[in-house]
C-alpha positions in Angstrom: -37.5 7.3 -14.6 -36.1 10.4 -13.9 -37.3 12.6 -10.8 -40.3 15.0 -11.4 -38.6 17.5 -9.0 -35.0 17.1 -11.0 -35.8 16.3 -14.8 -31.8 16.5 -15.5 -31.4 13.4 -13.3 -28.7 15.0 -11.3 -29.9 14.4 -7.9 -30.0 10.8 -8.8 -26.1 10.7 -10.2 -25.4 12.8 -7.0 -26.9 10.2 -4.8 -24.9 7.6 -6.6 -21.6 9.4 -6.1 -22.6 9.6 -2.4 -23.3 6.1 -1.7 -20.6 5.0 -4.2 -18.2 7.0 -1.8 -19.6 5.6 1.2 -19.2 1.9 0.0 -15.8 2.7 -0.8 -14.9 4.3 2.4 -16.6 1.1 4.0 -14.6 -1.5 2.2 -11.2 0.3 2.7 -12.0 0.3 6.4 -12.7 -3.3 6.5 -9.3 -3.8 4.3 -7.6 -2.0 7.1 -8.6 -4.0 10.1 -8.5 -7.1 8.4 -5.0 -6.7 7.4 -4.1 -5.7 10.7 -6.0 -8.7 12.3 -4.7 -11.5 9.9 -1.7 -9.9 7.7 -1.5 -8.7 4.5 -1.0 -12.6 2.8 -4.1 -13.7 4.1 -6.3 -10.5 4.0 -8.4 -12.1 0.6 -10.8 -10.0 -0.8 -13.1 -12.6 0.4 -12.4 -11.8 4.2 -12.3 -8.1 3.4 -15.6 -8.5 1.9 -17.4 -10.5 4.8 -15.7 -8.0 7.3 -17.6 -5.1 5.1 -20.7 -7.0 5.1 -20.7 -7.1 1.2 -20.1 -9.7 -1.7 -16.6 -9.9 -3.2 -18.3 -8.8 -6.5 -19.1 -5.4 -4.5 -15.3 -5.3 -4.1 -14.5 -6.0 -7.6 -16.8 -3.0 -8.8 -15.0 -0.6 -6.8 -11.5 -1.9 -6.9 -9.7 -3.4 -10.0 -8.2 -5.8 -7.5 -6.2 -6.3 -4.2 -3.5 -4.3 -5.1 -5.3 -1.5 -6.1 -7.2 -1.6 -2.4 -4.3 -1.8 -0.8 -3.0 1.3 -2.5 -6.3 2.9 -1.5 -5.8 2.0 2.2 -2.3 3.5 2.5 -3.5 6.8 0.7 -6.7 6.9 3.0 -4.6 6.5 6.0 -1.7 9.0 5.0 -5.0 11.4 4.4 -6.3 10.9 7.6 -3.0 11.7 9.4 -2.7 14.8 7.4 -6.2 16.0 8.3 -5.6 15.4 11.9 -2.0 16.7 11.9 -1.7 19.6 9.6 -4.3 21.9 11.4 -2.1 21.8 14.5 0.9 22.4 12.7 -0.7 25.6 11.2 -1.4 27.1 14.7 2.3 26.9 15.7 4.5 29.9 16.0 7.8 28.7 15.1 9.9 26.1 13.2 10.9 24.6 16.4 7.0 24.5 17.5 6.1 22.7 14.1 8.7 20.3 14.5 7.6 19.1 18.1 4.4 19.1 17.2 4.6 17.1 14.1 6.5 14.4 15.9 3.7 14.6 19.1 0.5 14.7 16.8 1.6 12.1 14.5 2.2 9.6 17.8 -1.0 10.7 19.1 -2.9 9.6 15.9 -1.3 6.4 15.9 -2.4 5.9 19.4 -5.9 6.1 18.9 -5.6 4.1 15.6 -3.5 1.4 16.2 -5.1 -0.9 13.7 -4.2 1.5 11.1 -0.6 1.3 12.1 -0.7 -2.4 12.1 -2.2 -2.5 8.7 0.7 0.0 7.4 3.2 -2.0 8.6 1.8 -5.4 7.3 1.7 -3.2 3.8 5.1 -1.9 3.7 6.6 -5.3 4.8 4.9 -7.4 2.5 3.5 -5.5 -0.6 5.6 -6.3 -3.6 5.3 -5.2 -7.4 5.4 -7.6 -10.1 9.0 -7.5 -10.5 9.5 -8.5 -6.8 10.3 -5.2 -5.2 8.8 -3.6 -2.3 5.9 -1.5 -3.1 6.7 0.9 -0.6 10.3 0.9 -0.2 12.3 3.9 1.1 11.7 5.5 -2.2 7.9 6.0 -1.5 9.1 8.2 1.4 10.1 11.1 -1.0 7.1 13.0 -0.4 7.6 13.0 3.2 11.6 13.8 3.3 10.7 16.7 1.0 8.0 18.1 3.5 10.3 17.4 6.6 13.1 19.1 4.5 11.3 22.1 3.7 10.4 22.6 7.6 14.1 22.3 8.5 15.2 24.9 5.6 12.9 27.5 7.1 14.1 27.1 10.5 17.5 27.5 8.8 16.4 30.5 7.0 14.8 32.5 10.0 18.1 31.7 11.7 16.1 29.4 14.5 17.9 26.3 13.1 21.8 25.9 13.2 23.6 25.0 9.9 23.3 21.0 9.2 22.2 19.1 5.9 18.1 19.3 5.8 18.0 15.8 3.9 20.0 14.1 6.4 17.9 15.6 9.2 14.7 14.6 7.6 15.9 10.9 6.9 16.8 10.6 10.1 13.5 12.1 11.7 11.4 9.8 9.6 13.6 6.8 10.4 13.2 7.5 14.3 9.5 8.1 14.4 9.1 4.7 12.1 11.5 2.7 14.5 9.1 4.3 17.5 6.4 2.9 16.1 7.8 -0.3 15.2 8.9 -0.7 18.7 5.5 0.1 20.2 3.9 -2.4 17.7 5.9 -5.0 19.1 5.7 -3.8 22.9 2.0 -2.7 23.1 2.7 -1.8 26.7 5.4 0.8 25.9 4.6 4.4 26.7 4.3 5.9 23.2 3.6 9.3 24.5 6.4 9.7 26.4 8.7 8.0 23.6 7.2 10.8 21.4 8.2 13.6 23.9 11.7 12.3 24.3 12.0 11.9 20.4 10.8 15.6 20.4 13.3 16.8 22.8 16.1 14.9 21.0 15.3 16.8 17.6 15.0 19.8 19.4 18.3 20.0 20.7 19.7 18.6 17.4 18.7 21.5 15.7 19.2 24.5 18.1 21.7 27.2 17.5 24.7 26.4 20.1 25.2 28.9 22.7 28.5 30.7 21.9 31.0 29.7 24.5 32.2 32.3 27.2 35.3 34.3 26.7 37.6 36.1 28.8 36.1 39.1 27.6 32.7 38.5 28.7 31.6 39.8 31.9 31.7 37.4 35.0 28.5 35.9 36.4 26.8 37.6 39.5 28.5 36.1 42.7 31.8 35.0 40.7 35.2 35.8 42.4 
């Protein structure tokens, strides 16, 4: 029966859409924490459903299977990271500041979302396609590489960064960040914030335009003989 206040039934459809989105988010959150706690292999739909407080059939209604659910887990975590990091990046006045802020804010996000990091690690290590290849192998990083490459190219365009291969630097940065998180996962007492600062310092020095060496034509510094 349609609402008297909305003969078209549009409000009912809107309510259903909101409820469905909330249910999907609930299931994805349960999947993240289940994968983080018991590992990818043991994170069955039944376990995820139990954590979410729903039946396995409810998960099957919203997702075609575990593969689709896991893909949505990865997409959701990356979306959350972007929502946390991008506003901070847009505030920065220079390419160097963007580079530092990118490393520091991603680390900051992961410090507050350890389960998300653990879930990603499990998925990236164990989720394989039908032919046995890793679903999230190095080729899946292309979007990340391209984004970092654009940052480096912009810094070179403005003269803020020295000349180097932006793709090599992008791959190196992403590998360094991944290794930082892998080490922190293996050593929970490791100071992630300090590690991120050191990493930001390292990359800032790596891209900086070198200072020209002094020549005999340069005036001596004050107090020099």
